[in-house]
Residue, then its C-alpha position, 0 to 999 in steps of 0.5 A: x491491587x484487587x479487581x472485582x473478578x479476583x485477578x490482579x494480573x488481568x487488571x494490570x494487563x488490561x491497563x497496560x494494553x489500554x495505555x499502549x493503544x492511547x500511545x499508538x493513537x497519538x502517533x500520526x504517520x501516513x505513507x503514500x504509495x503509488x505505482x509508476x510503471x508495470x514492469x513485468x507480467x504474471x502471464x503472457x499475454x497480458x489481458x487488457x480491459x476497457x474500464x477499471x472494473x474488469x467487465x469488458x476485455x479489450x484485447x491483450x498485449x505481449x509482455x515483451x512490450x513492457x514496461x508500461x507507464x501507469x497513468x492512474x490506478x482505480x479499483x485495483x486496475x492500472x490505467x496504461x496507454x498502448x499504441x495511443x489507446x487507453x487500457x486498464x490492466x488488473x493489478x493482480x496480473x502484473x508487477x508494478x514498480x512502486x514509489x513509497x514515501x513515508x510522511x511522519x508527523x510525529x515520532x517516538x523519539x526526538x528524531x527517530x522514525x516509527x519502525x512500523x511506518x510503511x516505508x520509514x526504513x528506506x525514506x526516513x519519514x520524509 
C-alpha cells in the first residue's frame, strides 16, 4: 500500500476511521430522558422563579417540602406547583428523579443493545 505522502500506516488508519464513522452513522438509537420529580435540593431554601428564564425571583421554598412533581421542563428549569401556584426551579439548584427509556431501532448484533446507548443497560433498549 502506498500513499502520496509516503505513510502507508496513516492511509490505513484513515480508512479504518472512515469505515468506523460509516458504521456508527448507520446505528439509530435514541433515549428519552424526562424528569419526574424534584427529590432534593443543593441549598435550603430553594429559589423559585416566575418564568423559565430565571429573570424574576418569585420567592423561596424550604427543602423540607420536597418532593415536588415536575410538570414540565424548559431552558434548564423545572415547572412545579406549590400551594396551588406555578413556579419554576433552576435544574442546577436541585436533584431530580429521572426516567430514562432507551429506544434502539438498530443494534450491533442480532438482539444485542448498543453499549453506548444512553439507558441501554437498565432498560434493554425498549
